N, C-alpha and C positions, 0 to 999 in steps of 0.2 A: 181231631176229634173236637168235638162241640163243648158248648158250655156244661150242657148239662151229665155228659159223661166227665166232665171236671167233677162237677158238683158232687156226683156220685163217688165217685174216686176220693173226693175230701171228705167228703162226711162219714164213708165207709173209714177210713182214718182217722178221724176225732172219735168215731165209736172206738175202734181197737186201743187209742189213747183216755177212752172216757173223759172227750172235753164236754161232750153235747151233757153229758149229766151233770157231770162231777165238775162242771162251772159253773156260770152264770150268766144271763146278757151284759148283767154290770161287768165284771167282770173280761167280757168280749168288746166292750163298750172302749172301755183302757185300752185292750191291747188295738182295736180298731184306729184310735188317737194315736198312737202309739205307731203301728204301722204305717200311718196316712203320713203320717210327721218323718218317718225314716222316707216313705218313699219323695216327698216332695224335698226334702233336706238331698236327697239323691239327684237328681233335677235341676238342684240350682247348686250345686258343690260340682258336679260332676261336668259343669260343662265347658267342654274347650272343644271350638271347631274340629280340632283334627282328632279327638278322641270320639265323635260323634257316635258311633259303632257302639263303644264302650258305655256312653252315659243311656242307651237305648236300651241293652239288655239290662242293667241297674233298674231302670225305669220298667222293666218290663215283669224282673224278678217282686218291685216296689207293690206292681199292681196284682202279680199273683198272690203276693202275701195279703194283699185288702180282703180280696175274694174268698182265700181261705175262711178268714175270721168273718166275713157275713153270711158266707154259706151255714157255720157254724152259730153266730145266734142268729140264724133264721129258723135255722132246727132246734133251738133253745125256745122260740119265740111260738113254736108249732105251727110255725108261715109253710104251708103245705099248696098254694098255687101255682107255685113252678113245677111243683112233681109231676 
């Protein structure tokens, strides 16, 4: 699956939960900082050479969370160049 397909699924999920119209870009920015902090923290806290695969999974999860927030924020701001 490519990023556009993921984006479409994310936006459908967000619309179902009223996160685009029912939230604000400012709230999403707060959420972006929160998710980015969790991503950065997970990579720093969980680095153990023998548990590299576990760390990579946590990093992938964190980047996915950041991508979700960015997609929602872009939709709220009316950004359409990527569609």
